N, C-alpha and C positions, 0 to 999 in steps of 0.2 A: 873616878868620881862615881858615887852611887847614884841611882835614879830609877824611875819606874819605866821599864822598857818591855817589849814583847820579844819572845824568842822567835826564830824562824819557824814558820808553820809547815810541817811536813804533810804529805798526803797520807792520812791514816784513818782508822775507823771513826765513824761518827760518834761524837760525844756531846750530848745535848747540854745546853746551858739552861738549867731549870729556872733561873730568875728571868731570863729572856723569854722562855716559853710561857711563864706566868703572865708576863707583860703582853705577849702576843694574844693570849686568850682574853685578857682584859680588853685589849683593843678591839678584838672581834666581837666582843659582847657590848661595848659601849660606843664605838665609833658612829658618829651621826650619819656620815655618808653611807656606811654599810647598812645602817638602820633604814635609810631611805630606799636602798636597794631591796630590802625585805618588804617594805611597803609596796614597791613596784611589783614584786612577785605576787603579793596578796591581791593587788588590783588586777593583775593578769588572770589569776585564778577566779576572781569574781566575774570577769568578762567571759571566761569559759562557761561558768554556771549560767550566766545570762544567755549565752548563745545556745546552750542545751535546753534552756527553758522555752525557746521558740518552737521546739517540737511539741510542747504541751498545748492543750486547748486554751483558748482565750475566752474567759467568761466575763461578760459585762452586764451590769444591772442598769437599766435605763427607765426613766419615768417622765411622762409629760402630762400636763393638765392645761386645757385650753378654755379660755373664756372669750366670747366674741359677741359683737352686736353690730348689726348693719352689714353693709356690703352687698354683693350680688345675691340674687335669689333665683330659684328655679320654680316655675309655675307647674303644678301637677293638677290637671283637670279631672280630678276624681269625681266631682259632682256631675260634670258634663257626661262622664262615662256611665255612671250607674243610676243617676236620677230618673231618666226616662223609663228604665226598666222597673225602678221602684214604684213610680206612679202607676204603671200598668198593673203591677201586682196588687197595689192597694185598691185599684178600681175593681179588679177581679174578685178580690176577697172582701171588698166592702169594709176594709179596715184601714188603719194608718200604721200597720205593723212595720212597714219599711219607711223609715224617716228619710228626709232629703239630706244629702251630703254636700258640704260646701267644697268648692275648689281650694286647693292648698298652695301657698307660696312659701317654699322651704328655703331658709337661709343656707347659702353654700358654706360659710365658715361655721365649723361646729362649735357649739356653745356647751359649756359644762361637760367637755369631752376629755377623757383620760386614756392613756395607754401606758401600761407598766409591763415590762418584759425582761426576761433573761435572754441574752444573745450568746450563743456558743459558736466560736469559730475554731475549726480544727484544720490545720494544714495537712493536706493529703499528699501533695507533690510540690516540693519547693526546693530547687537546687541551691538557692541562696542560703537557706538555713543549713543545708547539709555541708556545703563547702566552708561556710563561715565558722561552723562549729569545729571542724577539723583544723582550720587555719588558726583559730584561737588557741587550740591545744598546742599547736606548734609554737605559737608566740609565747605561751606560758613556759614551754621548755627553753626557748631562747632567753627569756627573762631570767630563768633560774641559772642558765649558763652565764649570763652577764653578772649575776650576783656572785657566782663562784669565781669569775674572773677578777672581780673587785676584791673578793676575800684574798685571793692569791696576791694581788698587788698590795693590799693593805698589810698583809702579813710581812712581806719583805720590805715594805717601807718602814715598818716598825723596827725590823732587824737592823736595817741600814742606819736609822736614826739612833738606835741604841749604840751601835759600834762607833758612830760619829761622836756621840757623847763621851764614850770611853776614850776615844782618840784625843778629843779635846782635853779631857781630864788628865791624860798621860802627858800631854804637852805642857800643861800647867805644872805638873809635878817635875818635869825636866827643868823648866825655868826656875822653879823654886829651889831645886837642888843646886843649880848653877848660881843662884843668888846667894845661897849659903857659902858656897866655895869662894865667890868673889868678895863677900863680906869678910871672910877669914883672911883672904889675901890682902884686903885693904888694911885690916888690923896689923898684919905682919909688916906691910910696907910703911905704915905710920910708925911702928916701933923701930924699923930700920932707919927711917928718916930721923927719928929722935936720937938714934945712936950714931947718926952721921955716916951710916953705911950706904945709903942710897940718896937720891935727890927727889925734889918735889914732883918731877914729871912722872915718876912711878906711882905716886899717890893719885895724881890727876888722871892718869891713864886708867887706873883701876876704878876710880869713881865714874869715869865716862863709860867704861865697860859695864859697870853695875847699873847705871842709868839706862843704858840701852837694853839690858836684860829686863829691867823693870817695865820698860815700854812693851817689850815682847810678851812679858807675863800678863800685862793688862789686856793686850790683844787676845791672847790665848784664853784668858778668863771670860772675856766677852763672847768668844766663840763657844765656849762651853755653856754659857748661859743661853745663847741662841739655840744650841743643840738640845738643851733641856726643854725649852719652850716648844720646839718643834716636835720633840718626842711626846710630850704631854698632850699636845694638840691632837696627835693621832690617837691617843688613848682617851680623848675627851675628859681629861682631868684638868684641875687648876694648873695654869702654865708654870707656876713656880714650885710645884710639888717636887720633893726630892726623888732621886732615882737610885735604887739599890744597884750596887756594882758587883758583877761576877765576871771575872776574866774568862774569855772563851778558851777552850782547850781543844786543839785538833780541828780537822776539817768538819764542816757542817753539811757536806753534800751527802744525800742519800744514795744517789746514783753513784756507781763505782767511780772513785776519784780518778782512776787511771784510764777512764773510758776515752775513746777518740771523739773528735769533733763530729764525725758521721753518726756515732751512737747518740750523742747529745741532740743532734738535729732530729733524729728519728723519735727519740723520747719526747721531744717538744711537740712534734706533730700528733702524737698520740695522747698527750696529756693536757694541752692548753685548752681551757674552757672557751676561749674566744672563738676557736674553730667550731666547737659545738654550737655556740651561739649563732654564728653565721650559717651553719648547716641547717639549724631549725628555722632561721629566717628565710633561707632559700626554699625550704619545704613549704613554708607559709605563703611565699610569693608564688610558688608553683600552683598551690591550691587556689590562690586568688585568680591566677590566669584561667584555671579550669572553671572557676565560678563565673567569670565574665563570659567565657565561651558558652557555658550552659545557659546563662541568662539570655543569650542571643538565640539559642537553638530550641529551647524547651519552654513550655508554658508553665503556669502555676495553677494549682487546683486546690480549692478550699471547700470545706463543708461548713454550711452556716445553718444554725437552727435558732428560732425564736420561740420562747414559751412565755405566755403572759395573759393579762387581762386587758380588754379594750371595750370602751363603751361610754355612755353618758352617766357620769357619777360613779363613785366607787361602791359597787354592789356585788359582793362576792357570792351572793346566793343565786345569781342569775347565770345559768350554765352558758348562755349565749355569749357572755362576755369573755369566756376563756377561749384562747386560740393557740394553735401550734403552727409553726411555719418551718419548712426545711428547704434548703437550696444548695446546689452544687455550683460553685462559681469558678469559671475558667477564665484566666487572663493570659493573653499571648501577644506580645509586641511583635507584630509582623514587619513594621517599618517605623523607624524613628530618626530618619535623616542621617544614618550612619553613626549615631551616638554610641550605640552598644558595640559596634565594631571598633570605634575609637577607644572605648573603655578596655576592650580586649587588647588592643595594641599597647596601651599605657601599661597594662598589667604585664605584658611580655617584656617591655622595656625595664620595668621595675625588677623583674626576675633577672634579666641580663645584668642589671646594676649590682644586685646582691652577689651574683656569681663572680663578677669582676672584683668586688670587694673581697670575696673569699680567696681568690687567686692572689690578690695583692697582699692579703694578710699572711698567707703562707710564706711569701717572699720576705715580708717584714719579720716574721718569727725566725726564719732561717738566718736573717741578718742579725737579729738580736742575739741569738744563740752564739753565732760566730764571734760577735764583738765581745760578749760576756766571757766566752771561752778564752779568747786571746787576751782580754784584760786580766783574767785570773792568772793565766800563765805568766804574763808580764809582772803582775803583782808578786807572785811567788819568787820570781827571779830577782826582783827589786828588793824583796825582804831578805833574801840570802845575801845579796851584795851589801845591803845596809848593815847587816850583822857583822860581816867581815870588816866593813869600813869603821864601824864603831869599835871593834876590837883593836884595830890598828890605831885609831885615834886615842883610845885609852892608854895604850902602851906608849904612844908618843907623849901624851900629857905627863905620864909618870916619869919618863926620862927627863923632860924639860923641867918639871917641878924639882926633881932631885938636883939637876944642874943649877937651878935658880937658888935653891937652899945653900948649895956649895959655893955660890957666887960666880958660877961659870956661865950663866945666862942672864940676859937683861929681862926686865919686866915685860917688855913688848913681846918677847918670845913666849913667855908664860901665858900672857893674855891671848896670844894667837893660838896657842895649844888649847887653852880653855874654850875658845870660840869653836875650834874645830871639833873638840869633844862634844860640846853642846849640840852643834849642828848634826854631828853623826848620830848622837843619841836620839835627837828629835826625829831625824830621818828614819832611823830604825823603828821608832815608835809608830810613826805615821805609816811606814811600809807594812809593819806587822798587822795593823788594823785594816789596812787597805786589802789585805788578803781576805779577811772575813767579809768586808764590804763587797768585794768582787764575787766571793762565793754566794752571798745573798742575791746578788744580781743574776748570777747563773741559775740559782734555784728558782728565782722568779721566772726566768726564761723557760725553765723546764717544768714550771708549775708544780714543784715539789712542795709537800706539806711540811 
């Protein structure tokens, strides 16, 4: 019986599927989740620039204008101090050249008073700025590695979804071919019944077999539709968009297909971006620990300068209103109830946690490679066995059909041979695509492009 099947997949040179490669590139360009990872990288880059900006001077423009009335006053006895002397001088000179001065009561709250200034603050020694800037650069690298990890995952999710779609389509083709065979058998049995060569049970059994095949065909078609929507979702396309079909040919592994499990494990540990992500996160945590320790041990020193105008009313032609002010500000927490030592301990625990995550990830990756390697080996063996089983089932079907035509076999034997051939053909189809699916899983474990 003719049908759409896959040949057993040998370990041979890599032969790229150009249609699938185009779909992968589309997915990498359009996938929403990957786009969000790119946004996260851009945000991390912005945080690096912000952290670097803390090295630069901070320039502030400030202005205040005060109106006041009432309140406390200060008495200035100016008249009491100078009037006796002025009276004596007037008596000596016989003139009134020196007038009498009144005592003054000056309001403490300044009225019609303004201050406008530029304040410049320049950090001279600040360990928080230094370590935070370096930590943010490490976190940027970690975010970039996270993006690369998701690209690797998405790439192989698209490949698996594509092979699953082809697999489901091949199953539909098998059932359709079987439907054609059963329809022809039903026509023959109806003709034989009309000629009195066979009985009604042959017709009924064929119809039952045909109905069961139609049920399986409907299920397979639904699976193909589900595979289509899943594939299009990954590419951020309309879910019902059609998918171009190009049958894979040969192995898709870039690493030598005959490599040992030990080789694959080594390759995984050198290529997986998840390890780079945690390595950068570990470096950032180590810098965080150093930052907390330095904050406990060292002071902060800033240089502050004010340049501006100050006085009653805005009069820029009065030199006395202009002022300059410079200050060196030292801040050193000598005791805060153990808070900073606690911060240091928390940073140490955070570093220990990242190191534990990295050790656990190494074990997870080794396990993933082992499972993917063994699954691929099993899939290849199953594909070879399924090919042999299909060949035998087709030979058996040909013999039983010839015997049925010659009147030496009953219809139940022919229907049973048809079922075995369909089952074997479907098993070979599924097993063939399973090889490509398992190869995609192994490539993901190895972070192959």
